[in-house]
C-alpha positions in Angstrom: 31.5 -27.6 22.4 31.2 -26.9 18.8 31.6 -23.4 17.4 29.0 -23.1 14.7 30.5 -23.5 11.3 29.3 -22.4 7.8 30.6 -25.6 6.3 27.6 -27.8 5.7 27.4 -26.6 2.1 31.0 -27.7 1.7 29.9 -31.3 2.3 28.1 -31.3 -1.0 29.8 -31.4 -4.4 29.4 -28.0 -6.1 26.7 -28.0 -8.9 23.1 -29.0 -8.5 22.1 -31.5 -11.1 21.3 -35.2 -10.6 23.5 -36.6 -13.4 25.9 -39.4 -12.8 29.5 -38.4 -13.0 31.3 -39.4 -16.2 34.6 -40.5 -14.6 34.7 -41.9 -11.1 37.3 -41.3 -8.4 38.3 -45.0 -8.6 38.8 -44.7 -12.3 41.4 -42.0 -11.7 43.2 -43.8 -8.9 47.0 -43.6 -9.3 47.7 -46.4 -6.8 48.2 -47.3 -3.1 51.6 -45.5 -2.8 51.2 -42.8 -5.5 48.2 -41.2 -3.9 49.4 -41.6 -0.3 49.5 -38.6 2.2 51.4 -38.3 5.4 50.7 -35.3 7.6 51.9 -34.2 11.1 50.2 -31.4 13.1 51.9 -30.0 16.1 49.7 -28.1 18.6 50.9 -26.3 21.7 48.0 -25.2 23.9 47.8 -23.1 27.1 44.4 -23.4 28.8 43.3 -21.4 31.7 39.8 -21.4 33.3 39.2 -19.1 36.3 36.1 -20.0 38.4 35.7 -16.6 40.0 32.8 -17.5 42.3 33.1 -21.3 42.9 32.9 -21.3 46.6 34.3 -24.5 48.2 35.4 -25.9 44.8 38.4 -25.6 42.6 38.9 -22.0 41.8 41.3 -22.3 38.8 42.3 -24.8 36.2 45.5 -24.0 34.3 47.7 -26.3 32.2 49.9 -26.3 29.1 50.5 -29.1 26.7 52.2 -30.1 23.5 50.4 -32.4 21.1 51.4 -34.3 18.0 48.9 -35.7 15.5 50.1 -37.9 12.7 47.8 -39.1 10.0 48.7 -41.5 7.1 46.2 -41.9 4.3 47.1 -44.3 1.5 45.8 -44.1 -2.0 43.6 -46.9 -3.4 44.8 -49.8 -5.4 43.8 -49.7 -9.0 40.9 -51.8 -10.4 37.2 -52.0 -9.9 37.5 -52.2 -6.2 40.2 -50.0 -4.6 41.8 -51.0 -1.3 43.7 -48.7 1.1 44.5 -48.1 4.7 44.6 -45.1 7.1 46.5 -44.7 10.3 46.4 -42.3 13.2 49.1 -41.7 15.8 48.9 -39.2 18.6 51.1 -38.1 21.5 50.4 -35.6 24.3 53.1 -34.1 26.5 52.5 -32.1 29.7 54.5 -28.9 29.8 53.0 -27.3 32.9 50.4 -28.3 35.5 49.8 -28.8 39.2 47.5 -30.8 41.4 45.5 -27.8 42.3 45.3 -26.7 38.6 44.5 -30.0 36.8 41.2 -30.9 35.1 41.3 -28.8 32.0 40.7 -31.8 29.7 44.1 -31.7 28.2 45.5 -34.8 30.0 44.3 -37.9 31.7 44.1 -37.5 35.5 45.5 -40.1 37.9 44.0 -41.3 41.2 46.2 -38.7 43.0 44.4 -35.8 41.2 47.5 -35.0 39.1 47.7 -34.9 35.3 49.8 -37.6 33.6 53.1 -36.4 32.2 52.3 -37.9 28.8 49.8 -40.1 26.9 49.5 -41.6 23.5 46.8 -43.2 21.4 46.2 -44.2 17.8 44.5 -46.6 15.5 44.0 -47.7 11.9 41.3 -48.4 9.4 41.0 -50.3 6.1 39.0 -48.7 3.3 37.4 -49.8 0.1 36.3 -47.8 -2.9 34.0 -48.6 -5.8 33.4 -45.8 -8.2 32.7 -42.8 -5.9 31.6 -44.7 -2.8 34.1 -45.4 0.1 33.6 -47.9 2.9 35.9 -47.2 5.9 36.2 -49.7 8.8 38.2 -48.9 11.9 39.4 -45.8 13.7 38.4 -42.5 12.2 37.4 -38.8 12.7 33.8 -37.9 11.9 32.1 -34.7 11.2 28.4 -35.7 10.8 25.8 -33.5 12.6 24.5 -36.5 14.5 28.0 -38.1 15.2 30.9 -35.7 15.3 34.3 -36.1 17.0 35.5 -33.1 19.0 38.9 -31.4 18.6 38.8 -28.6 21.1 41.6 -29.6 23.4 45.1 -31.0 22.8 44.3 -34.1 20.9 41.0 -35.0 19.2 38.5 -37.7 19.9 38.6 -40.9 17.8 35.6 -43.0 16.7 35.6 -46.7 16.1 33.2 -48.2 13.6 32.1 -48.3 9.9 31.3 -45.4 7.7 30.1 -45.4 4.1 30.4 -42.1 2.1 28.9 -42.0 -1.4 29.2 -39.3 -4.0 27.7 -41.2 -7.0 25.3 -38.4 -7.9 26.7 -35.0 -8.6 25.7 -32.6 -5.8 24.6 -35.4 -3.4 26.7 -36.8 -0.5 25.3 -39.7 1.4 26.5 -41.2 4.7 25.6 -44.4 6.6 27.6 -45.4 9.7 27.7 -47.9 12.6 29.9 -47.0 15.6 30.7 -49.0 18.6 33.1 -47.0 20.7 34.6 -43.5 21.1 37.9 -42.4 22.6 37.8 -39.1 24.5 40.2 -36.3 23.8 42.1 -36.7 27.1 41.8 -40.5 27.4 43.6 -43.5 25.8 41.0 -46.3 26.4 39.0 -47.0 23.3 35.6 -46.9 25.1 35.9 -43.7 27.2 32.2 -42.9 27.0 30.6 -46.3 27.4 29.0 -46.1 23.9 27.3 -49.4 23.0 26.1 -48.7 19.5 25.3 -45.7 17.3 23.8 -46.0 13.9 23.6 -43.0 11.6 22.3 -42.3 8.1 21.7 -39.2 6.0 23.1 -36.8 3.5 23.6 -33.4 2.0 22.3 -32.2 -1.4 23.4 -29.0 -3.1 20.6 -27.8 -5.3 22.8 -25.0 -6.6 26.2 -23.6 -5.8 24.4 -21.4 -3.2 21.7 -23.6 -1.8 22.1 -26.9 0.1 20.1 -28.9 2.5 20.9 -31.8 4.9 18.9 -34.5 6.6 20.3 -37.0 9.1 19.0 -39.7 11.5 20.8 -41.4 14.4 20.0 -43.9 17.1 22.2 -44.4 20.1 21.5 -47.5 22.1 20.0 -46.8 25.6 20.1 -43.1 25.0 18.1 -41.5 22.2 17.2 -41.2 18.6 17.8 -38.0 16.7 16.6 -36.3 13.6 18.6 -33.4 12.2 17.9 -31.0 9.3 19.8 -28.1 7.8 19.2 -25.5 5.1 22.1 -23.2 4.0 21.5 -20.4 1.5 24.2 -18.0 0.2 22.9 -15.0 -1.6 25.5 -13.0 -3.5 24.8 -9.3 -3.8 27.9 -8.0 -5.6 31.6 -9.0 -5.9 32.2 -7.9 -2.3 28.8 -8.3 -0.7 26.7 -11.3 0.2 24.3 -12.8 2.7 24.4 -16.3 4.2 21.4 -17.8 6.0 21.7 -21.1 8.0 19.0 -23.0 9.7 19.6 -26.1 12.0 17.1 -28.2 13.9 17.4 -31.3 16.1 14.6 -33.5 17.3 15.7 -35.8 20.2 13.8 -38.4 22.1 15.0 -40.8 24.8 14.9 -44.5 24.0 16.0 -47.7 25.8 17.1 -47.3 29.4 17.3 -43.5 28.8 20.5 -43.0 30.8 20.5 -39.3 29.9 17.5 -37.6 31.5 16.2 -34.1 32.1 17.2 -32.6 35.5 13.8 -33.4 36.9 14.0 -37.1 35.9 11.8 -36.8 32.8 12.9 -38.5 29.6 14.2 -36.3 26.8 11.7 -35.3 24.2 12.8 -31.9 22.7 13.5 -29.8 19.7 16.4 -27.5 19.4 16.8 -25.1 16.5 18.9 -22.1 15.4 18.6 -19.6 12.6 21.4 -17.3 11.7 22.0 -14.6 9.1 25.4 -13.3 8.1 26.1 -10.1 6.0 29.5 -9.8 4.4 30.9 -6.6 2.9 34.5 -6.6 2.0 36.6 -7.5 5.1 33.6 -7.3 7.4 31.0 -9.9 8.4 28.1 -9.2 10.7 26.1 -12.1 12.0 22.9 -12.4 14.0 21.5 -15.7 15.3 18.6 -16.9 17.4 18.3 -20.3 19.1 15.6 -22.0 21.1 15.0 -25.3 22.9 11.5 -26.6 23.4 10.1 -29.8 25.1 11.5 -31.9 27.9 15.1 -31.7 28.8 18.3 -30.0 27.5 19.5 -30.8 24.0 21.8 -33.8 24.8 25.0 -34.9 23.2 28.4 -36.3 24.1 27.9 -40.1 24.0 27.5 -39.5 20.2 30.6 -37.3 20.0 31.6 -34.1 21.7 31.1 -32.1 18.5 27.5 -33.3 17.8 25.9 -29.9 18.3 25.6 -28.0 15.0 23.7 -25.1 16.5 24.5 -21.4 16.1 24.9 -20.6 19.7 27.1 -23.5 20.7 30.2 -21.3 21.4 33.4 -21.4 23.3 32.1 -22.1 26.9 28.3 -22.5 26.8 26.0 -24.2 24.3 22.9 -22.3 25.5 21.0 -25.6 25.2 19.1 -25.9 28.4 15.4 -26.8 28.5 13.2 -24.0 27.2 16.2 -21.7 26.8 16.1 -18.9 24.2 19.3 -17.2 23.1 20.5 -14.4 20.8 23.9 -13.9 19.3 25.6 -10.9 17.7 28.9 -11.5 16.0 31.5 -9.5 14.1 34.4 -10.9 11.9 37.2 -9.0 10.3 39.6 -10.3 7.7 42.8 -8.1 7.6 43.7 -9.4 4.2 41.7 -6.5 2.8 44.0 -4.1 4.6 47.3 -5.7 3.4 47.8 -8.2 6.3 46.8 -11.6 4.8 46.5 -14.4 7.4 45.3 -12.1 10.3 41.6 -12.5 11.4 39.6 -11.2 14.3 36.3 -12.3 15.7 34.1 -11.2 18.6 30.6 -12.2 19.7 28.1 -11.8 22.4 25.4 -14.4 23.3 22.7 -14.1 25.8 20.3 -16.8 27.0 17.0 -16.5 29.0 14.1 -18.6 30.3 16.3 -21.7 30.9 14.5 -24.4 33.0 17.3 -25.6 35.2 17.5 -27.0 38.8 16.2 -24.3 41.1 14.7 -21.9 38.6 12.6 -21.8 35.4 14.1 -18.4 34.5 17.8 -19.1 34.3 19.9 -16.5 32.5 23.4 -16.7 31.1 25.7 -14.7 28.7 29.0 -15.1 27.1 31.4 -12.8 25.3 34.2 -14.2 23.1 37.2 -12.8 21.4 39.3 -14.7 18.9 42.5 -13.4 17.1 44.4 -15.7 14.7 47.5 -15.2 12.5 48.8 -17.7 9.9 52.2 -17.2 8.3 51.7 -17.0 4.5 55.1 -17.8 3.2 58.7 -18.8 4.2 60.1 -21.9 5.8 57.4 -21.8 8.6 54.5 -21.3 6.2 51.1 -22.2 7.7 52.4 -21.8 11.3 49.5 -20.2 13.2 49.1 -18.3 16.4 45.7 -18.0 18.1 44.3 -16.2 21.2 40.8 -17.2 22.4 39.3 -15.5 25.4 35.8 -16.1 26.8 33.9 -14.4 29.6 30.9 -16.2 30.9 28.3 -15.2 33.5 25.0 -16.8 34.7 22.3 -16.1 37.2 23.5 -18.9 39.4 26.0 -21.7 39.4 23.8 -24.5 38.0 25.3 -24.4 34.5 29.0 -25.0 34.9 29.7 -25.1 38.6 30.3 -21.4 38.8 28.2 -18.3 37.8 31.4 -16.5 36.7 34.1 -18.0 34.5 36.9 -16.4 32.6 38.7 -18.6 30.1 41.9 -18.0 28.0 43.5 -20.3 25.4 46.7 -19.6 23.6 47.2 -22.0 20.6 50.2 -22.4 18.4 49.8 -24.9 15.5 52.1 -26.1 12.7 50.8 -28.5 10.1 53.5 -30.3 8.1 52.9 -32.3 5.0 55.5 -35.0 4.5 54.0 -36.8 1.6 
């Protein structure tokens, strides 16, 4: 799942002209060691999912884990062509589980149905920079709308491949990538999904500080080809008021052996779009969103990264992405910094989907209600330590969506990012 983010505009460099930059990033390189960064993030996660009406199946999944994510990013050597390396190291430890409660996606599961006590994974990449263009080859995290690694459990997914990122023109960010494997969040083998080959190309352009657009294309061998487009427009009203409109659309069509099919065996050939509008006034943000899927099959993703769904109604439990499904969302955010408590935020939302064409019915219905409370320490020796509570209530007209028509989910998350270099 990917909770919809208002971050596409952040992919573009602020300012909307097409002039070449005067000084490039490589010109300003201080060196391999001098620009190096070493960070370690610790995450403790309690995950509980209660299948309230899953007759004959597992009624509850409940586990707690502790994860460590270490990332080293070197600087680039000086000269016309800068060279550097990146490294990733991860460790997951089981704190609490049981054979009857396993399967949360936090840990690998053995043949006996029990979660492993610990697991680790990692990798490295070499990178080259000319001017403001970087070529990275090896293990990496990605956040492209057509190839995005997921980080919704204890440890994130890792992609293996090549990615070029270019910022040669002010306001324009271009990407081109070739990926050959993907490591799942709870797995250690480098090819957890069976990905053969994924090629992506596209970019984001900021016309102004407030208006940006994106266009991407991807082709995943034996699965599909995708087109993606986005328009993000921020409209300031006053110092403490503003509107943000965000439009996303995917066009997906099966290609090759079409391993991923619609429930009735048809090949995928669909469009999925979402349109959202957010009104901010002081500490309060009110959001409305509409999402719709048309054509044959659900909007499909996963083989191209568990985060590859930049749609407004992809929320904590459901994506509301079934064939022919229409869904609405109402959301409210509150930032307590306006009331003298910086670091404390609150979010709640309600999403309802109808007319889903799923096995057994052409009028499937589902709804989800989410609550999210987070507090980040602002100062002191434990600065940036965060505490988060995420609760989701999900109901559907039958159990064809997620094995059960009634699901209650709770996540308690404690994170501490530490910058060593």
